[in-house]
C-alpha positions in Angstrom: -22.9 -13.2 14.2 -21.6 -14.4 10.7 -19.6 -11.7 8.9 -16.5 -8.5 10.4 -16.5 -5.7 10.3 -13.6 -3.6 10.7 -14.2 -0.4 13.5 -12.4 2.2 14.8 -11.3 5.8 13.8 -13.0 7.7 11.4 -12.5 8.2 8.4 -11.0 11.3 7.0 -10.8 12.9 3.5 -11.5 10.1 0.7 -8.9 12.4 -1.6 -5.4 12.1 -1.6 -4.4 15.4 -2.4 -7.2 17.5 0.4 -5.8 14.8 2.9 -1.5 16.0 2.3 -3.5 19.8 2.2 -5.1 19.3 6.2 -1.5 17.7 7.0 1.3 19.9 8.6 3.3 18.2 10.5 6.5 20.8 9.9 9.9 19.8 11.0 8.9 16.1 11.9 10.8 13.7 9.7 8.8 12.2 6.7 11.7 10.8 4.9 15.1 9.2 6.5 18.1 7.5 3.9 21.6 6.6 4.8 21.9 10.5 3.2 20.0 12.0 5.8 16.8 13.4 6.7 14.0 15.7 5.3 11.4 16.4 7.2 7.6 17.2 6.5 8.0 20.6 5.2 10.4 19.7 3.1 8.4 17.3 1.8 5.7 19.4 0.9 7.9 21.7 -0.9 8.6 18.9 -2.8 5.7 17.9 -3.8 4.2 21.4 -5.2 7.3 22.0 -6.9 7.0 18.5 -8.5 3.3 19.0 -9.3 3.8 22.2 -11.0 6.5 20.3 -13.1 3.9 17.8 -13.9 1.9 20.5 -14.8 4.2 22.3 -16.6 4.5 18.8 -19.2 0.8 18.7 -19.6 0.2 16.2 -17.5 -4.0 15.4 -17.4 -6.1 14.0 -15.1 -6.0 10.5 -15.6 -3.0 9.8 -17.5 -1.4 7.0 -17.0 2.6 7.7 -15.6 5.2 5.1 -14.9 7.8 6.0 -11.7 10.9 3.8 -12.4 13.1 5.5 -9.1 14.7 3.5 -6.4 13.9 4.5 -3.0 14.6 8.6 -2.1 12.3 11.4 -1.2 12.1 12.4 -4.5 10.0 9.2 -5.7 8.0 9.6 -2.2 7.0 13.0 -3.6 7.0 12.8 -7.0 3.8 9.3 -6.7 2.3 11.9 -4.3 2.1 15.4 -6.3 0.6 12.2 -9.6 -2.2 12.3 -7.1 -2.6 15.2 -6.2 -3.4 16.6 -10.1 -5.2 13.2 -10.0 -2.9 11.5 -11.9 -2.8 7.6 -12.1 0.4 6.4 -10.5 2.2 2.9 -12.5 4.4 1.5 -9.9 7.7 0.3 -12.1 10.7 -1.7 -10.3 13.8 -2.9 -12.5 13.2 -6.8 -10.5 9.7 -7.3 -12.4 10.0 -9.9 -15.5 10.2 -8.1 -18.8 6.9 -9.5 -19.4 5.6 -7.8 -16.8 6.8 -4.4 -17.8 5.3 -5.1 -20.6 2.6 -5.1 -19.4 3.0 -2.8 -17.4 3.4 -0.3 -20.8 1.2 -2.2 -23.2 -1.5 -2.9 -20.9 -1.7 0.3 -18.9 -1.3 2.8 -21.5 1.5 4.4 -20.6 3.0 7.2 -22.1 4.8 8.6 -20.1 7.9 7.7 -17.4 9.4 9.5 -14.6 12.8 8.5 -13.3 16.2 9.2 -11.7 19.1 10.7 -13.2 21.1 7.9 -12.6 18.3 5.7 -13.4 17.1 7.1 -16.9 16.2 4.4 -19.3 13.7 1.9 -18.5 14.8 -0.4 -21.0 13.8 -1.1 -24.8 10.3 -1.9 -23.0 10.1 1.8 -22.8 11.7 3.3 -25.5 8.2 4.5 -27.1 7.2 6.0 -24.1 7.8 9.9 -22.3 10.7 10.7 -20.6 11.1 13.2 -17.9 13.7 13.1 -15.2 12.5 13.8 -12.0 16.1 16.8 -11.2 13.8 18.2 -14.5 10.6 18.3 -13.3 12.1 20.1 -9.5 13.7 22.4 -11.6 9.8 23.5 -14.4 8.5 23.5 -10.7 10.9 26.0 -8.9 8.1 28.4 -8.3 4.8 26.6 -8.4 1.5 28.1 -7.9 -0.7 27.7 -5.5 -3.9 28.1 -6.7 -3.3 26.3 -10.1 -2.7 23.9 -8.0 -5.1 23.7 -5.6 -7.5 23.8 -8.3 -7.0 20.9 -9.7 -6.7 19.3 -6.4 -10.1 20.1 -6.5 -11.1 19.0 -9.4 -10.1 15.2 -8.2 -12.7 12.8 -6.7 -12.6 9.5 -4.2 -13.5 7.1 -7.2 -11.0 8.5 -9.8 -7.9 5.9 -10.4 -4.8 6.7 -8.0 -2.3 3.8 -9.2 -2.5 0.5 -11.1 -0.3 -2.0 -9.7 1.4 -4.6 -11.8 2.9 -6.3 -8.4 4.9 -8.3 -7.5 3.8 -10.8 -4.3 2.2 -14.1 -3.3 -1.4 -13.2 -3.6 -0.7 -10.8 -6.8 -2.3 -11.3 -9.8 -0.8 -10.7 -13.1 -3.4 -7.8 -13.7 -3.2 -4.2 -13.6 -5.2 -3.9 -10.3 -6.8 -0.1 -10.1 -7.0 1.3 -7.0 -8.9 4.6 -6.3 -8.2 7.5 -4.5 -10.3 5.9 -2.0 -9.5 2.3 -1.6 -5.6 3.7 -1.0 -5.5 6.4 1.5 -8.7 4.3 3.7 -6.1 1.4 3.7 -3.2 4.2 4.6 -5.5 6.0 7.4 -6.6 2.3 8.8 -3.6 0.9 9.2 -1.6 4.2 10.5 -4.3 3.8 13.4 -4.4 0.5 13.8 -1.1 0.4 14.7 -0.3 4.0 16.5 2.1 4.6 13.0 2.2 8.7 13.9 3.8 11.8 14.6 7.5 10.5 15.4 7.0 6.8 14.6 9.7 5.9 12.4 8.2 3.3 10.0 10.2 0.9 7.7 9.3 -0.7 4.4 11.8 -2.9 2.6 10.2 -3.7 -0.4 9.4 -2.0 -3.5 7.3 0.0 -4.8 5.3 -2.4 -6.7 4.9 -4.2 -3.7 1.2 -5.0 -2.6 2.0 -3.0 1.1 4.4 0.1 -0.1 2.2 2.5 -1.3 -0.4 2.1 1.2 2.5 2.5 3.7 4.5 5.7 2.2 1.2 7.3 1.8 -0.4 6.4 5.4 3.7 8.2 6.7 2.3 11.3 5.0 -0.9 11.4 6.6 0.2 10.6 9.8 3.1 12.2 10.4 5.7 9.6 11.1 9.3 8.8 9.1 9.9 6.7 6.1 13.0 5.1 7.2 14.4 3.5 3.3 17.3 1.6 5.5 17.9 -2.4 5.5 15.7 -4.0 7.3 17.2 -3.6 11.3 20.3 -0.8 9.7 18.7 1.7 12.2 16.1 2.3 14.7 12.2 1.9 13.4 9.9 1.5 15.8 6.9 0.1 12.8 8.6 -2.5 10.3 6.5 -4.8 7.2 7.9 -7.1 5.7 4.9 -8.9 4.9 5.6 -12.2 2.5 8.6 -12.6 4.0 10.6 -15.4 4.0 12.1 -16.9 6.8 13.2 -15.1 10.2 16.8 -14.4 9.9 19.6 -16.2 11.3 21.0 -14.1 13.0 18.8 -12.1 15.5 19.6 -8.4 15.6 20.3 -7.3 18.1 17.9 -6.1 20.8 17.7 -2.3 20.2 17.4 -2.7 16.2 14.2 -4.5 16.4 11.5 -2.5 16.0 8.6 -2.2 18.5 5.5 -4.3 15.6 6.4 -6.0 12.7 4.1 -6.5 10.5 3.9 -9.7 8.2 2.0 -11.8 6.0 1.6 -15.6 6.5 1.0 -19.0 7.8 1.6 -20.3 11.6 5.1 -22.6 11.7 6.4 -18.5 9.7 4.8 -16.0 12.7 6.0 -18.9 15.1 9.4 -17.8 13.4 9.5 -14.4 13.9 8.1 -14.1 17.5 11.6 -16.2 18.1 13.6 -14.5 16.2 13.1 -10.8 17.6 11.9 -11.5 21.1 12.0 -7.5 21.7 9.0 -7.0 18.9 5.2 -7.6 18.8 4.9 -9.7 15.5 1.3 -9.1 13.5 -0.2 -11.0 10.9 -2.1 -10.0 8.0 -4.6 -11.1 4.7 -2.5 -9.0 2.5 -4.3 -8.6 -1.7 -3.9 -5.9 -4.2 -6.9 -6.3 -4.3 -7.4 -4.8 -1.1 -5.1 -1.8 -1.5 -2.2 -3.8 0.3 -4.0 -5.1 4.1 -7.5 -4.8 4.5 -7.9 -7.4 7.6 -4.8 -8.1 9.9 -3.8 -7.9 13.7 -5.1 -5.9 16.6 -2.9 -5.3 19.0 -5.3 -5.7 21.7 -5.7 -9.4 20.9 -3.7 -11.7 22.6 -0.4 -12.2 21.3 -0.3 -15.8 20.2 -3.4 -14.9 18.3 -0.8 -13.9 15.1 -0.3 -17.6 14.8 -4.0 -18.9 14.0 -5.1 -15.6 13.0 -5.4 -13.8 9.7 -6.4 -11.0 12.4 -9.7 -8.5 12.4 -10.7 -6.5 9.3 -10.1 -2.7 8.9 -11.8 0.3 10.0 -15.3 0.5 6.6 -14.3 -3.5 5.6 -16.2 -5.9 5.7 -15.3 -9.6 5.4 -18.4 -12.4 5.1 -17.7 -16.1 4.7 -20.3 -17.2 2.1 -20.7 -20.4 0.5 -19.1 -20.9 -2.8 -21.8 -22.9 -4.0 -25.2 -21.7 -2.8 -23.5 -17.6 -2.5 -25.4 -18.0 1.0 -23.7 -16.9 4.0 -22.4 -19.8 6.8 -21.6 -19.4 10.0 -19.1 -19.0 12.8 -16.7 -21.0 12.7 -18.1 -23.0 9.5 -15.3 -23.4 6.4 -16.1 -20.7 3.4 -15.1 -18.8 0.6 -13.6 -15.3 2.2 -15.9 -12.5 0.3 -14.7 -9.1 1.6 -15.9 -5.4 1.0 -15.7 -2.0 1.4 -13.3 1.7 1.2 -10.0 -0.1 -0.1 -11.6 -2.9 -2.4 -10.2 -1.9 -6.0 -13.0 -0.4 -8.8 -11.2 -2.9 -11.7 -8.2 -4.9 -13.0 -7.6 -3.0 -15.5 -9.0 -3.8 -19.4 -10.3 -7.2 -18.2 -13.8 -6.6 -17.6 -14.4 -10.7 -18.1 -12.4 -11.1 -14.8 -13.4 -7.9 -13.1 -17.0 -9.0 -13.6 -15.9 -13.2 -11.9 -14.8 -11.6 -8.5 -16.6 -8.6 -8.3 -20.3 -9.3 -6.8 -23.2 -7.3 -7.2 -23.5 -6.5 -3.3 -19.7 -4.6 -3.6 -18.7 -7.8 -2.7 -14.6 -8.9 -3.7 -14.4 -12.9 -3.6 -11.1 -14.0 -2.6 -11.1 -17.3 -4.2 -9.8 -18.8 -0.6 -11.6 -20.4 2.4 -11.4 -19.7 5.6 -13.9 -18.6 8.3 -14.8 -16.6 10.9 -14.2 -16.7 15.0 -16.3 -15.9 17.7 -14.0 -13.0 18.6 -15.1 -11.6 14.5 -11.5 -12.8 13.1 -10.7 -14.6 10.4 -8.8 -17.8 10.1 -7.8 -18.7 6.2 -7.3 -22.5 6.0 -4.5 -22.1 3.8 -2.5 -21.9 7.1 -4.3 -24.8 9.1 -1.8 -27.8 8.5 0.9 -25.3 10.3 -1.2 -24.4 13.2 -0.8 -28.2 13.8 
């Protein structure tokens, strides 16, 4: 065996709007914040109202929409509403450097910016972009036409763009990464299936919206019936915590009741061991994080022994294939032989935005993404990234 192929759950409907239409979680909490909690039924109502408001603002399929808002239920619902209509989300964060914000504006073709009333603006970089407040959209869509919304959702195809991501994680490229409905939804479903994120789960993701892992985690909450806990890490009980490429663990360990059942990181063995010592009540998992793979396409399997999180990035999610290749000859390597990590599958990006040359350089004709990182596979199909090797000694 010289390849690892993710197995497990059955892939669902690869269009986000259709997946949200089929999800019915009623009064279960969907979003928890300092101001209280709202249910999935209330979240669905906000999604439909925002979608109707966007329709009245003449949002076209494929149009780029900048989202400039603090973490909130409205922000989560807004992204879902944009996807429902076939629009493309461009996540924006004040923490981004000015040069990256300018790139997001000019490079993505952004023409509409939706913001929170208290966070209106976006600086001089967005002066030429049409601005709409989230409250204004909710008011416009006070009485949504469900038939019209369903008709618009039916025009969206799995490979239509859903996101142009200008991220800021350690593995993120400076280019805009274009992700499809299929990529986002399959990554979200795979993450939920692997870690048991479902009805009654509380998922905390203290990451900015433009971080590689945040949008996938938010979508997993909506389709799986879980609750997104938008509170500081370890300030409230949570069953799942995604920290991605976080730095060292806190100096003072949180009390046992505030330690989640699982924590998902992305780092070397030293980082994983540090978090295992800091959170003895939690199960610590590792992952391989890339914007081009809709966030997390490889991560620890809960069925594996806990110590494997220190030495491997884990196994591919459902619908993901990993191959180790000799970068000089493009031939498969054997198990435990080091080569370049190539990945293909449903969560793979469509392309880099407006950079055909760079896209062709990293996307193989057979559909593999050339990560540019070296690693190998063990006999159980787990991926070992060689940048971790010295930390394991």
